[in-house]
Legacy VTK file of the C-alpha trace (Angstrom):
# vtk DataFile Version 3.0
C-alpha trace
ASCII
DATASET POLYDATA
POINTS 213 float
0.028 -3.432 -5.797
3.430 -1.542 -5.625
1.572 1.809 -5.326
-0.428 0.090 -2.495
2.679 -0.992 -0.630
4.057 2.611 -0.896
0.916 4.299 0.048
0.483 1.505 2.788
3.707 2.756 4.440
2.746 6.418 4.151
-0.937 6.247 5.205
-2.256 5.212 8.538
-6.028 5.171 8.870
-9.147 3.671 10.855
-12.777 3.659 11.330
-14.282 2.954 14.711
-17.862 3.778 16.000
-16.393 4.859 19.270
-13.638 7.012 17.634
-12.879 10.362 19.234
-10.179 12.668 20.284
-8.997 10.727 23.267
-6.711 12.977 25.504
-4.867 9.831 26.737
-4.151 8.610 23.081
-3.127 12.245 22.405
-0.628 12.386 25.228
0.941 8.949 24.075
1.003 10.103 20.396
2.632 13.455 21.354
5.362 11.785 23.226
5.965 9.456 20.343
6.097 12.518 18.006
8.474 14.311 20.238
10.835 11.330 20.370
11.203 11.116 16.658
11.302 14.847 16.047
14.393 15.005 18.432
16.339 12.549 16.061
18.296 14.148 13.356
18.260 11.022 11.142
17.432 7.304 11.402
17.349 4.062 9.673
14.671 1.367 10.283
14.331 -2.160 8.926
10.761 -3.409 8.591
8.676 -6.426 7.780
5.529 -6.206 5.778
2.568 -8.543 5.641
-0.459 -8.267 3.430
-3.372 -10.629 4.283
-6.925 -10.851 2.934
-8.852 -13.709 4.637
-11.656 -13.689 1.829
-9.144 -13.885 -0.990
-6.694 -16.023 0.832
-3.792 -13.512 0.260
-0.772 -13.817 2.394
2.331 -11.760 1.095
5.438 -10.968 2.961
8.601 -8.956 2.400
11.055 -6.964 4.092
12.351 -3.295 3.532
14.553 -0.496 4.789
13.709 3.158 5.474
16.162 5.927 6.056
14.935 9.259 7.163
16.915 12.784 7.508
14.544 15.705 8.089
12.129 15.889 5.426
14.188 13.512 3.219
13.709 9.710 2.870
14.791 6.599 0.905
12.764 3.594 1.104
14.114 0.318 -0.334
11.678 -2.547 -1.182
12.174 -5.815 -2.976
10.976 -4.514 -6.374
11.375 -0.733 -6.086
13.203 2.225 -4.164
11.426 5.312 -3.416
13.568 8.452 -2.809
12.313 11.871 -1.749
14.499 14.848 -1.193
11.589 16.965 0.024
10.995 18.300 -3.412
11.383 15.623 -5.928
10.537 12.136 -5.708
12.066 9.206 -7.702
10.642 5.789 -8.158
13.301 3.341 -9.323
12.299 -0.028 -10.710
15.545 -2.231 -11.049
13.820 -5.032 -13.039
12.253 -2.666 -15.557
15.510 -0.652 -15.544
13.469 2.541 -15.404
13.113 5.505 -12.934
10.015 7.803 -12.688
10.577 11.453 -11.584
7.907 13.597 -10.334
7.413 16.655 -7.942
6.519 15.782 -4.513
3.271 17.447 -3.456
3.479 18.113 0.214
-0.222 18.959 0.322
-1.283 15.585 -1.116
-3.188 13.024 1.021
0.060 10.858 0.957
1.916 11.220 3.907
5.789 11.484 3.802
7.123 8.641 5.610
9.554 10.956 7.199
6.658 12.507 9.105
4.916 9.070 9.908
5.095 10.120 13.532
2.973 13.209 12.981
0.226 11.754 10.809
-2.197 11.823 13.733
-2.112 15.741 13.668
-4.147 16.246 10.629
-7.367 14.497 9.572
-7.689 11.942 12.238
-9.335 11.065 15.489
-7.511 8.720 17.878
-8.493 6.408 20.645
-6.298 4.699 23.329
-7.447 0.944 23.674
-5.190 -0.923 26.008
-1.542 -1.892 26.957
-0.851 -4.958 25.101
2.246 -7.004 24.305
3.406 -6.851 20.646
6.251 -8.927 19.433
7.451 -9.337 23.101
7.158 -5.820 23.853
4.728 -3.974 26.111
3.019 -1.365 24.030
0.234 1.108 24.166
-2.509 0.155 21.458
-4.141 3.216 19.731
-6.578 3.549 16.841
-6.372 6.310 14.358
-9.745 7.210 12.682
-9.797 9.190 9.563
-12.189 12.221 9.619
-12.935 11.758 5.839
-15.519 9.087 5.279
-14.294 8.275 1.891
-10.690 7.545 2.925
-8.961 4.599 1.234
-8.133 3.040 4.611
-10.684 2.813 7.204
-8.721 1.494 10.208
-5.002 1.807 11.381
-3.991 0.164 14.609
-0.599 1.236 16.147
1.347 -0.265 18.780
3.824 2.220 20.504
6.428 0.925 22.875
5.404 1.897 26.364
8.808 2.395 27.555
10.774 4.333 24.835
7.777 5.579 22.547
9.212 3.974 19.471
6.676 2.762 16.998
6.677 -1.132 17.333
4.110 -1.828 14.422
0.909 -0.749 12.856
-1.730 -2.354 10.727
-3.918 -0.763 8.082
-7.403 -2.156 7.051
-8.719 -1.144 3.764
-12.385 -1.464 2.361
-11.444 -4.504 0.199
-10.615 -6.576 3.294
-6.770 -6.131 2.970
-4.675 -5.853 6.079
-1.226 -4.296 5.848
1.027 -4.913 8.831
4.103 -3.210 9.041
6.728 -4.263 12.111
9.864 -2.432 12.841
12.431 -5.135 13.212
15.473 -2.874 13.794
15.831 0.787 14.494
18.932 2.867 14.346
18.618 6.351 15.717
21.304 9.161 15.023
22.335 7.366 11.952
25.083 9.018 9.973
23.550 9.817 6.694
24.831 11.972 3.722
22.145 14.177 1.722
23.322 12.698 -1.586
21.476 9.339 -0.393
18.262 11.209 -1.051
18.834 11.802 -4.771
18.882 9.437 -7.643
21.963 9.734 -9.957
21.230 8.053 -13.267
24.860 7.783 -14.057
25.198 5.237 -11.259
22.688 3.008 -13.071
23.917 2.421 -16.636
21.173 1.608 -19.065
18.358 3.011 -16.927
15.310 4.673 -18.666
14.418 8.181 -16.909
10.766 8.916 -17.136
10.280 12.668 -16.241
6.610 13.143 -15.108
7.203 16.905 -13.941
LINES 1 214
213 0 1 2 3 4 5 6 7 8 9 10 11 12 13 14 15 16 17 18 19 20 21 22 23 24 25 26 27 28 29 30 31 32 33 34 35 36 37 38 39 40 41 42 43 44 45 46 47 48 49 50 51 52 53 54 55 56 57 58 59 60 61 62 63 64 65 66 67 68 69 70 71 72 73 74 75 76 77 78 79 80 81 82 83 84 85 86 87 88 89 90 91 92 93 94 95 96 97 98 99 100 101 102 103 104 105 106 107 108 109 110 111 112 113 114 115 116 117 118 119 120 121 122 123 124 125 126 127 128 129 130 131 132 133 134 135 136 137 138 139 140 141 142 143 144 145 146 147 148 149 150 151 152 153 154 155 156 157 158 159 160 161 162 163 164 165 166 167 168 169 170 171 172 173 174 175 176 177 178 179 180 181 182 183 184 185 186 187 188 189 190 191 192 193 194 195 196 197 198 199 200 201 202 203 204 205 206 207 208 209 210 211 212
């Protein structure tokens, strides 16, 4: 489940019989991407809701994401994921262990620091409508994976119509799960030091280091 949560933040996908390379959707996505690329570093608090109507699942938690260039640090209730652009650390506080691995830039998983560019590779996109989401007027867009065997078959994005910030997105997988992420607070131009994106075992006495590289 923890891996699904992380993948859920990193992968935005959808299947729709009417999916296409919609020029209006592209225009909106390009404006959104330009907005985020102009920000040197940012912090975002988010809420996460996992639901499955058939299995009667309803889980919620809150998290925080800090991004600077290609680097990111994501804090979740049961783990922290840290990436300096080359190495990725997954720290599990309750287990007192940290897993270290090389970050594969060519993997299907998308670096959260590039979430605003995901539509540029492997997706079709379709503008649906203007719709209010969380009290904010947004542009609703579906992203559709070109690969039929993609883990997620649907991602619905809501982009703030006024400032082009990402308001929320919901991913749908083939098992009937819906993963919804909503940005509850966004801090652009955050002052972030590079050492935030490196895990220092010395600061965590007793932690077991598992090097998978």
